[in-house]
PATI-769710 format. One record per residue (C-alpha): residue number from 1; residue in three letters; x, y, z. Coordinates in nm, 3 decimals. Layout:
BEGIN
<node><nr>NUM</nr><rest>ALA</rest><east>X</east><north>Y</north><up>Z</up></node>
...
//
This chain:
BEGIN
<node><nr>1</nr><rest>MET</rest><east>-0.019</east><north>0.004</north><up>-0.017</up></node>
<node><nr>2</nr><rest>LEU</rest><east>0.236</east><north>0.213</north><up>0.049</up></node>
<node><nr>3</nr><rest>ARG</rest><east>0.480</east><north>0.157</north><up>-0.240</up></node>
<node><nr>4</nr><rest>GLU</rest><east>0.128</east><north>0.282</north><up>-0.426</up></node>
<node><nr>5</nr><rest>LEU</rest><east>0.084</east><north>0.577</north><up>-0.181</up></node>
<node><nr>6</nr><rest>TYR</rest><east>0.433</east><north>0.716</north><up>-0.320</up></node>
<node><nr>7</nr><rest>SER</rest><east>0.401</east><north>0.608</north><up>-0.655</up></node>
<node><nr>8</nr><rest>ARG</rest><east>0.141</east><north>0.842</north><up>-0.667</up></node>
<node><nr>9</nr><rest>ASP</rest><east>0.188</east><north>1.218</north><up>-0.856</up></node>
<node><nr>10</nr><rest>PHE</rest><east>0.219</east><north>1.424</north><up>-0.538</up></node>
<node><nr>11</nr><rest>THR</rest><east>0.161</east><north>1.475</north><up>-0.159</up></node>
<node><nr>12</nr><rest>ILE</rest><east>-0.184</east><north>1.621</north><up>-0.169</up></node>
<node><nr>13</nr><rest>ASN</rest><east>-0.307</east><north>1.297</north><up>-0.362</up></node>
<node><nr>14</nr><rest>SER</rest><east>-0.145</east><north>1.079</north><up>-0.099</up></node>
<node><nr>15</nr><rest>LEU</rest><east>-0.378</east><north>1.103</north><up>0.218</up></node>
<node><nr>16</nr><rest>LEU</rest><east>-0.609</east><north>0.800</north><up>0.249</up></node>
<node><nr>17</nr><rest>MET</rest><east>-0.944</east><north>0.828</north><up>0.435</up></node>
<node><nr>18</nr><rest>THR</rest><east>-1.133</east><north>0.593</north><up>0.675</up></node>
<node><nr>19</nr><rest>MET</rest><east>-1.377</east><north>0.387</north><up>0.590</up></node>
<node><nr>20</nr><rest>ASP</rest><east>-1.632</east><north>0.554</north><up>0.783</up></node>
<node><nr>21</nr><rest>LEU</rest><east>-1.495</east><north>0.906</north><up>0.651</up></node>
<node><nr>22</nr><rest>LYS</rest><east>-1.446</east><north>1.018</north><up>0.945</up></node>
<node><nr>23</nr><rest>HIS</rest><east>-1.034</east><north>1.036</north><up>0.910</up></node>
<node><nr>24</nr><rest>ILE</rest><east>-0.764</east><north>1.097</north><up>0.688</up></node>
<node><nr>25</nr><rest>LEU</rest><east>-0.509</east><north>0.922</north><up>0.750</up></node>
<node><nr>26</nr><rest>ASP</rest><east>-0.124</east><north>1.073</north><up>0.571</up></node>
<node><nr>27</nr><rest>PRO</rest><east>0.063</east><north>0.743</north><up>0.534</up></node>
<node><nr>28</nr><rest>THR</rest><east>0.356</east><north>0.943</north><up>0.366</up></node>
<node><nr>29</nr><rest>GLY</rest><east>0.317</east><north>1.194</north><up>0.661</up></node>
<node><nr>30</nr><rest>LYS</rest><east>0.408</east><north>1.481</north><up>0.391</up></node>
<node><nr>31</nr><rest>GLY</rest><east>0.012</east><north>1.516</north><up>0.222</up></node>
<node><nr>32</nr><rest>LEU</rest><east>-0.144</east><north>1.706</north><up>0.535</up></node>
<node><nr>33</nr><rest>LYS</rest><east>0.169</east><north>1.954</north><up>0.561</up></node>
<node><nr>34</nr><rest>ASP</rest><east>0.170</east><north>2.038</north><up>0.220</up></node>
<node><nr>35</nr><rest>ILE</rest><east>-0.239</east><north>2.118</north><up>0.187</up></node>
<node><nr>36</nr><rest>GLU</rest><east>-0.143</east><north>2.362</north><up>0.511</up></node>
<node><nr>37</nr><rest>ASP</rest><east>0.110</east><north>2.536</north><up>0.339</up></node>
<node><nr>38</nr><rest>ARG</rest><east>0.009</east><north>2.551</north><up>0.015</up></node>
<node><nr>39</nr><rest>ILE</rest><east>0.266</east><north>2.387</north><up>-0.168</up></node>
<node><nr>40</nr><rest>ILE</rest><east>0.291</east><north>2.093</north><up>-0.437</up></node>
<node><nr>41</nr><rest>ARG</rest><east>0.581</east><north>1.840</north><up>-0.398</up></node>
<node><nr>42</nr><rest>THR</rest><east>0.655</east><north>1.540</north><up>-0.558</up></node>
<node><nr>43</nr><rest>ASN</rest><east>0.644</east><north>1.210</north><up>-0.363</up></node>
<node><nr>44</nr><rest>LEU</rest><east>0.959</east><north>1.139</north><up>-0.545</up></node>
<node><nr>45</nr><rest>SER</rest><east>1.244</east><north>1.305</north><up>-0.687</up></node>
<node><nr>46</nr><rest>PRO</rest><east>1.095</east><north>1.525</north><up>-0.948</up></node>
<node><nr>47</nr><rest>ALA</rest><east>1.279</east><north>1.326</north><up>-1.246</up></node>
<node><nr>48</nr><rest>ILE</rest><east>1.127</east><north>1.033</north><up>-1.109</up></node>
<node><nr>49</nr><rest>THR</rest><east>0.723</east><north>1.170</north><up>-1.109</up></node>
<node><nr>50</nr><rest>LEU</rest><east>0.755</east><north>1.376</north><up>-1.407</up></node>
<node><nr>51</nr><rest>GLY</rest><east>1.015</east><north>1.216</north><up>-1.626</up></node>
<node><nr>52</nr><rest>GLY</rest><east>0.849</east><north>0.923</north><up>-1.616</up></node>
<node><nr>53</nr><rest>GLN</rest><east>0.511</east><north>1.082</north><up>-1.687</up></node>
<node><nr>54</nr><rest>HIS</rest><east>0.532</east><north>1.439</north><up>-1.858</up></node>
<node><nr>55</nr><rest>LYS</rest><east>0.188</east><north>1.531</north><up>-1.852</up></node>
<node><nr>56</nr><rest>ARG</rest><east>0.222</east><north>1.551</north><up>-1.471</up></node>
<node><nr>57</nr><rest>ILE</rest><east>0.411</east><north>1.867</north><up>-1.586</up></node>
<node><nr>58</nr><rest>VAL</rest><east>0.082</east><north>1.996</north><up>-1.688</up></node>
<node><nr>59</nr><rest>ARG</rest><east>-0.089</east><north>1.883</north><up>-1.428</up></node>
<node><nr>60</nr><rest>VAL</rest><east>0.150</east><north>2.091</north><up>-1.179</up></node>
<node><nr>61</nr><rest>ILE</rest><east>0.055</east><north>2.428</north><up>-1.356</up></node>
<node><nr>62</nr><rest>TYR</rest><east>-0.336</east><north>2.301</north><up>-1.345</up></node>
<node><nr>63</nr><rest>LEU</rest><east>-0.327</east><north>2.184</north><up>-0.988</up></node>
<node><nr>64</nr><rest>ALA</rest><east>-0.130</east><north>2.500</north><up>-0.900</up></node>
<node><nr>65</nr><rest>ALA</rest><east>-0.410</east><north>2.725</north><up>-1.007</up></node>
<node><nr>66</nr><rest>LYS</rest><east>-0.684</east><north>2.581</north><up>-0.962</up></node>
<node><nr>67</nr><rest>LEU</rest><east>-0.608</east><north>2.506</north><up>-0.557</up></node>
<node><nr>68</nr><rest>ASP</rest><east>-0.408</east><north>2.868</north><up>-0.563</up></node>
<node><nr>69</nr><rest>PHE</rest><east>-0.115</east><north>2.619</north><up>-0.412</up></node>
<node><nr>70</nr><rest>ASP</rest><east>0.278</east><north>2.752</north><up>-0.486</up></node>
<node><nr>71</nr><rest>VAL</rest><east>0.468</east><north>2.492</north><up>-0.641</up></node>
<node><nr>72</nr><rest>ASP</rest><east>0.796</east><north>2.344</north><up>-0.507</up></node>
<node><nr>73</nr><rest>GLU</rest><east>1.170</east><north>2.461</north><up>-0.604</up></node>
<node><nr>74</nr><rest>LYS</rest><east>1.271</east><north>2.086</north><up>-0.713</up></node>
<node><nr>75</nr><rest>ILE</rest><east>0.986</east><north>2.066</north><up>-0.936</up></node>
<node><nr>76</nr><rest>ILE</rest><east>1.067</east><north>2.407</north><up>-1.086</up></node>
<node><nr>77</nr><rest>THR</rest><east>1.450</east><north>2.355</north><up>-1.150</up></node>
<node><nr>78</nr><rest>TRP</rest><east>1.419</east><north>1.993</north><up>-1.239</up></node>
<node><nr>79</nr><rest>VAL</rest><east>1.109</east><north>2.130</north><up>-1.534</up></node>
<node><nr>80</nr><rest>ARG</rest><east>1.305</east><north>2.403</north><up>-1.645</up></node>
<node><nr>81</nr><rest>LYS</rest><east>1.590</east><north>2.197</north><up>-1.708</up></node>
<node><nr>82</nr><rest>ASN</rest><east>1.382</east><north>1.918</north><up>-1.924</up></node>
<node><nr>83</nr><rest>PRO</rest><east>1.119</east><north>2.231</north><up>-2.048</up></node>
<node><nr>84</nr><rest>GLU</rest><east>1.089</east><north>1.980</north><up>-2.365</up></node>
<node><nr>85</nr><rest>LEU</rest><east>0.912</east><north>1.722</north><up>-2.192</up></node>
<node><nr>86</nr><rest>ILE</rest><east>0.603</east><north>1.903</north><up>-2.146</up></node>
<node><nr>87</nr><rest>ALA</rest><east>0.557</east><north>1.826</north><up>-2.538</up></node>
<node><nr>88</nr><rest>ASP</rest><east>0.713</east><north>1.545</north><up>-2.573</up></node>
<node><nr>89</nr><rest>ASP</rest><east>0.452</east><north>1.280</north><up>-2.534</up></node>
<node><nr>90</nr><rest>VAL</rest><east>0.162</east><north>1.543</north><up>-2.419</up></node>
<node><nr>91</nr><rest>GLN</rest><east>-0.097</east><north>1.553</north><up>-2.718</up></node>
<node><nr>92</nr><rest>ILE</rest><east>-0.121</east><north>1.918</north><up>-2.825</up></node>
<node><nr>93</nr><rest>ARG</rest><east>-0.504</east><north>1.891</north><up>-2.729</up></node>
<node><nr>94</nr><rest>TYR</rest><east>-0.443</east><north>1.764</north><up>-2.383</up></node>
<node><nr>95</nr><rest>LEU</rest><east>-0.203</east><north>2.051</north><up>-2.306</up></node>
<node><nr>96</nr><rest>ALA</rest><east>-0.437</east><north>2.282</north><up>-2.441</up></node>
<node><nr>97</nr><rest>LYS</rest><east>-0.770</east><north>2.174</north><up>-2.265</up></node>
<node><nr>98</nr><rest>ASN</rest><east>-0.556</east><north>2.128</north><up>-1.910</up></node>
<node><nr>99</nr><rest>LEU</rest><east>-0.409</east><north>2.464</north><up>-1.990</up></node>
<node><nr>100</nr><rest>ASN</rest><east>-0.739</east><north>2.669</north><up>-2.056</up></node>
<node><nr>101</nr><rest>LYS</rest><east>-0.890</east><north>2.537</north><up>-1.765</up></node>
<node><nr>102</nr><rest>ALA</rest><east>-0.596</east><north>2.613</north><up>-1.531</up></node>
<node><nr>103</nr><rest>LEU</rest><east>-0.639</east><north>2.963</north><up>-1.664</up></node>
<node><nr>104</nr><rest>LYS</rest><east>-1.008</east><north>3.031</north><up>-1.573</up></node>
<node><nr>105</nr><rest>TYR</rest><east>-0.890</east><north>2.947</north><up>-1.219</up></node>
<node><nr>106</nr><rest>ASN</rest><east>-0.582</east><north>3.165</north><up>-1.160</up></node>
<node><nr>107</nr><rest>LYS</rest><east>-0.426</east><north>3.363</north><up>-1.477</up></node>
<node><nr>108</nr><rest>LYS</rest><east>-0.156</east><north>3.484</north><up>-1.373</up></node>
<node><nr>109</nr><rest>LYS</rest><east>-0.043</east><north>3.179</north><up>-1.140</up></node>
<node><nr>110</nr><rest>VAL</rest><east>-0.015</east><north>3.019</north><up>-1.457</up></node>
<node><nr>111</nr><rest>ILE</rest><east>0.173</east><north>3.249</north><up>-1.676</up></node>
<node><nr>112</nr><rest>SER</rest><east>0.391</east><north>3.270</north><up>-1.405</up></node>
<node><nr>113</nr><rest>LEU</rest><east>0.451</east><north>2.880</north><up>-1.401</up></node>
<node><nr>114</nr><rest>ILE</rest><east>0.524</east><north>2.872</north><up>-1.749</up></node>
<node><nr>115</nr><rest>GLY</rest><east>0.758</east><north>3.131</north><up>-1.756</up></node>
<node><nr>116</nr><rest>GLU</rest><east>0.946</east><north>3.028</north><up>-1.417</up></node>
<node><nr>117</nr><rest>MET</rest><east>0.940</east><north>2.692</north><up>-1.585</up></node>
<node><nr>118</nr><rest>GLY</rest><east>1.096</east><north>2.780</north><up>-1.909</up></node>
<node><nr>119</nr><rest>VAL</rest><east>0.831</east><north>2.635</north><up>-2.128</up></node>
<node><nr>120</nr><rest>TRP</rest><east>0.669</east><north>2.929</north><up>-2.304</up></node>
<node><nr>121</nr><rest>LYS</rest><east>0.804</east><north>2.796</north><up>-2.659</up></node>
<node><nr>122</nr><rest>TYR</rest><east>0.629</east><north>2.409</north><up>-2.628</up></node>
<node><nr>123</nr><rest>ILE</rest><east>0.317</east><north>2.619</north><up>-2.526</up></node>
<node><nr>124</nr><rest>PRO</rest><east>0.061</east><north>2.602</north><up>-2.796</up></node>
<node><nr>125</nr><rest>ALA</rest><east>-0.167</east><north>2.892</north><up>-2.846</up></node>
<node><nr>126</nr><rest>LEU</rest><east>-0.411</east><north>2.978</north><up>-2.575</up></node>
<node><nr>127</nr><rest>PRO</rest><east>-0.665</east><north>3.265</north><up>-2.558</up></node>
<node><nr>128</nr><rest>GLY</rest><east>-0.640</east><north>3.493</north><up>-2.390</up></node>
<node><nr>129</nr><rest>ILE</rest><east>-0.191</east><north>3.486</north><up>-2.358</up></node>
<node><nr>130</nr><rest>SER</rest><east>0.099</east><north>3.454</north><up>-2.592</up></node>
<node><nr>131</nr><rest>SER</rest><east>0.431</east><north>3.419</north><up>-2.485</up></node>
<node><nr>132</nr><rest>GLU</rest><east>0.461</east><north>3.785</north><up>-2.492</up></node>
<node><nr>133</nr><rest>MET</rest><east>0.230</east><north>3.856</north><up>-2.261</up></node>
<node><nr>134</nr><rest>GLY</rest><east>0.414</east><north>3.622</north><up>-1.987</up></node>
<node><nr>135</nr><rest>ARG</rest><east>0.753</east><north>3.755</north><up>-2.058</up></node>
<node><nr>136</nr><rest>SER</rest><east>0.612</east><north>4.096</north><up>-1.995</up></node>
<node><nr>137</nr><rest>LEU</rest><east>0.408</east><north>3.952</north><up>-1.638</up></node>
<node><nr>138</nr><rest>VAL</rest><east>0.676</east><north>3.770</north><up>-1.523</up></node>
<node><nr>139</nr><rest>GLY</rest><east>1.007</east><north>3.917</north><up>-1.598</up></node>
<node><nr>140</nr><rest>VAL</rest><east>1.115</east><north>3.667</north><up>-1.817</up></node>
//
């Protein structure tokens, strides 16, 4: 069971609930603290978590926007070193759909994260934003 929980993408997704729905269990000891601290962190190193499933890079941006959470610097640094992976095996339709949803939650955070992660050149044209707009907003 613990192995399965650590295989989940983020600490905040590693929580369990008792069958009576009265208690939240945090077997990794990280999820509740990260929710309290409002931060998205991977259970394992970003290279393992994001490198194995590139869609998770998009999911980082989406969840950060939806929940108004910060993103762990280790994630941002890893993506910045591997920006092409956001589009490597991720379908453009998936990328555009999820980033558009994220933009509805928190446009400024999405633009900021795209800039911090250095992935602008891999992002398809999205209604309401452009790479030039993003660069000017985040000073990239």
